[in-house]
N, C-alpha and C positions, 0 to 999 in steps of 0.2 A: 682105925683112923690113921691117915698118913702123917708122917712127921713133916713139919713145916721148915722151909729154908727161905730166908730173905736173900736175894741176889741182886747185885747192881744190874739194872736193866740192860745196860750196854753190853755186859758179858753174855746176856741171853740172846743178843742179836737185835735188840731194839735200837733204832736210829735216834738216840736221844742225846748224843754227845754234842758239845758246843759246835763242832764242825759238821754236824749232820751225819756223821759216820757211826759205825758200830765197832765194838771190840769183842765181837762174839768169840767165845772160847768153847769150842765143841766139847772138849773134855769135861768142862763144868756142866754143860747141858746134859751130857751123857751120865755123868756121875750122880746127878740129882733127879734122874728120870722117875724114880719111885716116890719122890717127895711131892708135897704140895708146894709149888714154887710161887713165891711172892716177889714180883719184880719191884725194884726200888730205884727211883731217880728223882731227887728233890728239885733239880734245876729245870728240867723240861716243862713241867706244868706251870712254872712261874714265868719262864723267860722264852719258851718256845725253842724250836730247833730249825735251822742253826741259830746261834746267838753269840753275843760277845763273850769272850773267854773271861773266866774269873780266876783270882789268885787269893791265897791266904797271905795277908800282910800283917806283920806284927806292928801295932801302933800303941805306943806307951805301955808295952808289956802285955797287951791283949791281942789275940788273933782276931782279925776282922776279915770278912770276905768282900773283896772289892773287884769291880769290873776293870779289865785291863786297859781299855781305851778311854772310857768316860770317867773312870775313878769314882764310880758310884758305890757306896757302901750298901751291900744287900744282905748283910748278916742277919738282921731281924726277920726279913722275908723268909730266908732259908730256915732259920730257927723255928719259925711258926709252921712252915711246911713239914719239917722233920718231926716236930712235936705232934702234929696232926697224924702223920704216918704211924708214929709210935703208939699213939692212943688207939688207932684203928687196928694195929697189929701188935698187941701186947705180948704175944707168945710166939716163940720160934725155937726150933731145936738147933739150928745153925744159921750163921750169917756169913755171906761171902761178898766182899766189897772190892771195888776197882782200886788197885794200887795207884799211888801218886796223884789221885784225884783231889782237887780242893774240897770236894764234897765228901767223898767216900774213903779216902786213903786212911790207912792205919799204920802210923809210924813211917810212912814213905812219902808223904806229901811235902813238897818244898814250901818252907815258910820263908817269906821274903821280907826285907826291910822296906821302908817307904820309897827308897830309890829303886825298888824291884830287884835288889841283889839278894841272892840266896844266903840266909842266915844259918839254917839248919833244916832238918826234916822232922815232921811231926804228924799229927792226925788232921784229916780234913774235918769240916764242921760236923757232918753226919757221923763220921767215924768216932769222933769224940763223944757226941751225944749218945750214940749207940752203946759205947763202952759204959757210960754212966747209967743208961736205962735198962740194958739187957745184961744184968749182973752175972748170971750163971750160964751164959751162952758163949760158946766158942765163936769168936769173931775173927775172921781171917781174910786175906786177899786172895786173888786168883793164883798168885805164885805159890803161896804156902798151902794151897788147897790141892795142888796136883802132885 
């Protein structure tokens, strides 16, 4: 049985980013050739591609996911989508997520204030949920993976 790896779909070449582009990283695709690869993108199934960009905004001490132009809070939609993915994929040997992403970042995502000014860096919504759900799994981004 092959080991399983969850990888941000944009790193695999899927055109699922907000701008309709990809962030394909050939080295990651090559590194995990022998694995069962499980692509992951919580935004594309909900909002389509291309779509309005989202950001992590700290509101009253809590990180919320808000659309950049219309200021719509989409946190609950994303949490539901991510929880569904976790339930469908409870086991993985490794996880590789896209750095700086408001969904997938691990310690690299810009956290903004309500004026859209950078406060700090932290986890994207899926990154944080994965850390809590996949307790004994090495979770990294494409930069720490290579």
